[in-house]
C-alpha positions, 0 to 999 in steps of 0.5 A: 499499499502507497504512503500516499494512500494511507495518508489520504484521510480528508475524506467527506464522510470524516468531515461529516462526523465531525460535525456530529460530534457530541463530546457530552455521550456516553460513550465518549466519557467512557472512552476518554474517562480522565484523559489530560487531568494528570500531568504525564503521558498517555496512548491508546492504539485504534483497534476496529474504530476505537481507542484502546488503552496501550500498556504502560509497560509498552510505551514508546513501542509502536507497530508500523500496520498501526495507528496511534494516539498520544497524549501529553498534559503538562503544567508550565509557568507555576500555573495549576492550568493543564495544557495539552498536545496531542499526536496522532502517530500512522505507521507506514502500513496502517490502513486508510480506516486506522488513520481516518479514525485516528484523525476523527478521535483526536478531534474528538479528545481535543473536544472532550479536554476543552482546553484547545490543545495543540494537534500534531500529525506524525508519520513514521519516519518523520516523527517532530523533535516534541514526539520523539522527546517523550520516550528514552527508546522509541521502536517501530516493529513490523506488524499490528493488529490486523497482522494477528501478531504474537509474541514468540519463543526466542528460537522460533524468531523471524529474523528482524533487522532494525535501524538504530539512530539517536535523534536529541535524547532519544534512541529510534529503532525502526524495523527495516527489510532484512537485506543489504538494501537496508543498510548505510555507512553512517548508522548502527543496525542490529540483527535479531535472529532470536537467540543470536543478536548481530550490532553492525556499526556502519563506518560513518556511525557516531559513538553515540549510536554505537552506545545506544545500540548497545543499550538496545542489544542488551535490553532484548538479552535481558527481555529474553532472560540472558539465552541471546548471544551478542555479537558486535561487528564494525563495518569493515570486519573480516569475520562478519559472515554470519550477519551477511549471510541472514542478510543474502550476502555481502555486497557495497553499502551505499552512503548515509542519505538520512541527515541530508534529507531530514536538514533539508526537510527542517529548513523554513521556506517561502511562507505563504497563508491561506484563509478558509472562511464560509463569510460569503455563504460558501467556503472558500480557500484563498492565498492572503499572503506569500513570503512576508506574513505577519500575526495581525494577518491572522483573523479570529473569524477564520482558519488559517492554513501556514505553509512554511514549507518544511511544515503545515500549520493549520490556526484555529480562530476563537470566532470561526465557524463549526464548518470552518473548524471541522474542514480546515484538515480537509483543506490542508490535506487537499493543498498538500496534495494539489501542491505536490508536497510530500504526503508525509509533510508534519501538519499541526493544528493551534488555537488563538491564544494558544500558540507556541513559540516555533509557530509564532517564530514563523512571522515577521 
């Protein structure tokens, strides 16, 4: 399934469901309960159009075939006021139904909290630094709820290859195809065969990534009561035959394209400000300004999409209509498609009066 198909969650039926949203219903209250009333992190997985609490012992572990909602509740400046960031995370192999439900349930949770939370769309492989900061280890496994994933004994493990990266203070471990094409010279990879675990260090991998990878392999060994044997290979080691054999044989390893790719995507470019308004009696989506934009251009009576090239923001004015609010994500997604932007571009929804410093920094 293509990433573009997975991320196309701007369906009309989703907008219609949002218009009918009733956060006071018993079903909604039972589903969210005391969410957001205490500081800390809560995670739910989307299962059959419902949100199911994710076990706390598995926080930081995600499946590429699933969608999740992550709520961070915090206080700041010695205030008793609760602030919230809601992230919906979409795995690379999640279904259209799951991604659509995650988007809908995020808005439902937003309205249930009633505190103007900041909403973030997170896509596998393009997670925000804020999202990753919640976890010491961020592990993406193959499979998901629809694949019927079951825990198996170490001796019965299907080999998995993990791509190890250190982003900020977070160790990211992503399951990738078990082939030499997955390797690059700039990172560390861990081949997990159940009872044999191999760590392979690219020649340009950083010391911190090698160290973090050793922590990961140690954790895997401890989870299996010390049964696995852990072996570490550097890229040029001549005795790494067991590692190469599992990947189909030794080949030339490509250079690391990751850092350059991420740096390009992290850099803001020309800014575009687009207004979404139904003041004329019909929904209109029109460009208001380009490149030079200021906060004074934002009108409380409408919704605005702010394109800074590396990220898309949706700004919700306090006086905007229900139709404008509920259609904002649809128009942002359509805009991304029409302008040829990558479907995995980050999207953040902010409400007037609750803007964060990063959003404000893009205005002159």
